[in-house]
C-alpha positions, 0 to 999 in steps of 0.5 A, a space after each residue: 299831794 292834795 288827796 281829799 281835794 281831788 273829790 271836789 274836783 268834779 265841781 270845778 266847772 260851772 257845767 259840772 252837773 251836765 259833765 257828771 251826767 255825760 260821764 254816767 252815760 258813758 259808764 252805761 255804754 259797754 267798751 266804747 263808752 269807757 274808751 270815750 270816758 278815758 279819752 275825755 279824762 286825759 283831755 282834762 289832765 292835759 288841759 290842766 297840765 298845759 295851763 299849770 293849774 287845776 282850778 277849772 277843767 274843760 267840759 265834755 264836748 260832743 264835737 270831740 267824741 272822735 278825739 276822745 275815742 282815738 285818745 282813750 283806746 290806748 290806755 284802755 288797751 293797756 288796762 285790758 292787757 294788765 287785766 289779762 295778766 292779772 286774771 290767771 293767777 287770781 282765777 287759779 287762787 280762787 279755784 284752789 280755795 274752792 277745792 280746799 273747802 270742798 275737801 273740808 266738806 267731804 271730810 278729806 281736809 281739816 277746816 283749820 288747814 283750809 282756813 290757813 291756806 285761804 288766808 295765805 292765798 287771799 293775802 297773796 291775791 291782795 298783794 298781787 292786785 296792789 302791785 299790778 295797780 301800782 304798775 298801772 300808773 305810769 303805763 296808763 299815764 304815758 299811754 294817755 298823754 302821749 297817745 301811743 300804746 307802745 309808749 306806755 311800756 317804756 322801761 326808762 320812764 317806768 323805772 324813773 317814775 317809780 324811782 321818784 314818786 313810787 312811795 307817793 303812788 302807793 299812798 295814792 292807791 291806798 287812798 283810793 282803795 280806802 275812800 272809794 267804797 265809802 263814797 259808793 256806800 254814801 251814794 247807795 244810801 241815797 235811794 241807790 240812785 246816788 251810786 251813779 254820781 258817786 261813780 262819776 265823782 270817783 272817776 274824776 277823783 282818780 284822774 285828778 290824783 293821777 294829774 297830781 302824781 304826774 306834777 309831783 314826778 315833774 317837780 322831782 326832776 322827771 322827764 316830761 311826757 311828749 305831748 301832741 300839738 294842742 287841738 283846741 284854740 287857747 281861747 276855747 275855754 276863755 283861759 290862757 294856756 301855757 305856751 310850753 306844753 311841758 311847763 309847770 310852775 314851781 
């Protein structure tokens, strides 16, 4: 895994500035923009996977908006479902903390007890967030590459994925959680306007890490995710595409 290399991935296209601006535009468009963006990112992942290298990626193509939309809907829905499962326990924990400190304010509870319970609830909430975020990796990946909602919830792939690259997935998640705030802070310091390209850089980074994680899974002997036939011709970007869609060089 090349963790920090992922942050430079956005710049591996001669049209990186245009691509970045279009990603930022997608971020401003509610729901549909996010779906299109996810579809584009999986288009990028599949393109690199078919070629067997990541020195270049396809530009955002307005002629493929419908393709991005139909592709991005499935991982978007998977994310939404996981978010719905995560929301109730987090909201419940938040309400418990609120009531604890209301009890302190009304002198019905000692501050020390409220603090202890707050720390415990915060730790459980963080652990839950990390767990759901790790669980998301194989579901999100399979939905996006196979372009089917139900495919992402394959138990066989789920357990096989974690059996082979579970520790690596945890390291990827921790890397994202630690570095992303610093990238956003650096963007905010640039008259706050820089926070938008910083967000775009993080999105490119996250999906490049997901691509790397999938290649690591394949190197460990994992079963390739079935891909649909390639829509664009091999000459579209002046690159030779690997004939076997599941091929990856050793």
